N, C-alpha and C positions, 0 to 999 in steps of 0.2 A: 357159514352164510356170508356172502360178499356184501360189502357196504354199499349203500345207495350212492348216487352221484353227489348229492350235497354232503353226505357224511365223509366221502373220500376227499373232498376239496376243502372241508372246513378248517383243518390245520393250516393249510396254505393261506386261506383268506384271513385267518386269525393272525398269522405272522405278518402278512402285508399290512393289515390294519394296525398292528402294534408298531411296525416300522414307521408308518405314516404318523401315528400319534407321537412317537419319540422324536422324529425329525421336526414335526410342527412344534412340539414342546420346547425343544432346544432353540428353535428360531424365535419363538415368542419370549422365552426367558432371556435370551441374549439381547433382544430388542428392549425389554423392560429394564433389565439390570445393567446393560452396557453403558460405558461412558462415551459421551459424544464430545470429543475435543477436536475442534476444527482449526487448522492452520494451513498456510500456503504450502509448506513442505509435504504435509500429509495428503493434501488434495492433488498434488502434482503426480503425473504418471511416472512410474519407475521403469527406466530403460537401461538396466545393467550399469548403473552408476553414471551414465552419460546424461547431461542436461538436455531435456527434450527441446527440440527446435521445431517450430511450425505448429500447424493445427493437427490435432489427433484424428480428425475426420478426413484424412487424406484419401484420395481416390486410387483404386487399384485398377489395373488393366483387366479387361474381360477375360483375357487369356489365362489369368491366374485361376479364375473360377472354372473355365473350361478344362484346364488341366486337373483341377481337383475333382470335378465330376467324372472325367475320364478315368482317373485313378480309381475312384470308387466303382465305376462300371466294370473295368477290367479286373479289379480285385474280386468282385462278386462273381464274375464269370470263372475265375480261376478256382474259386471255392467249389464249383460244381465238379471239378476234377477229382476231388477226394472221394466222394461216394462212388464214382465210376471206378477209381483205382481199387477200392475195396472189393467190388463185385466183378472185377475185370474177367476173371476166369469163368464165371458162370454165364456171362453175356456172350462169350464166344466171338465169332467173326462179325456178327451184326453189331455188337457193342463197340468193337474196334473201329469199324467204318463209320458208325454214327458219331463217335468221338472225333474221328479224323475230320468229318464234315464240320462238326462243332468248332474244332480248332482252326479249320480253314476260314470259317466265318469270322472268328475272333481276329485272326491275322488280317483278313480283308478289311475289317473295320479299323484295325490299328494302322494299316498302310494308307487307308483313305484319310484318316485324321492326320497322319504324318504328311501326306502330299498336300493337304489343305493348309498346312503351316501352323496348326494349332499348337504344336509342341515346340515351335521355334520362338523363343522369347526375345531373341536379339533383334528380330525384324521389327520395324515400326509399322504401325497401321497406316492405311491410305488416308 
């Protein structure tokens, strides 16, 4: 007899609940038992042994965030190539041309972003 839906997922829910309880217990225990010694050296940010200069809330260029988002976008698009490669022989010519179109769209987006200057960090904004 096959188990019902709740019976099948009960061990997973039990493990997740146990993990949440252990993590919460460790956090609460460290908060209650931990020592709180405050001094200037401990509160200063550590930057590879170099004395920090300026404010820690420095502003970043928007291009930094655009490049990060583009990296994630193109990374996720490349992940779609793996399932296609696994079933490439079963898809036949249709699968080949559909992936060719997919890659053309990815490259068109990449060249559009390149021509817009998003990837050029050396240029200054207007």
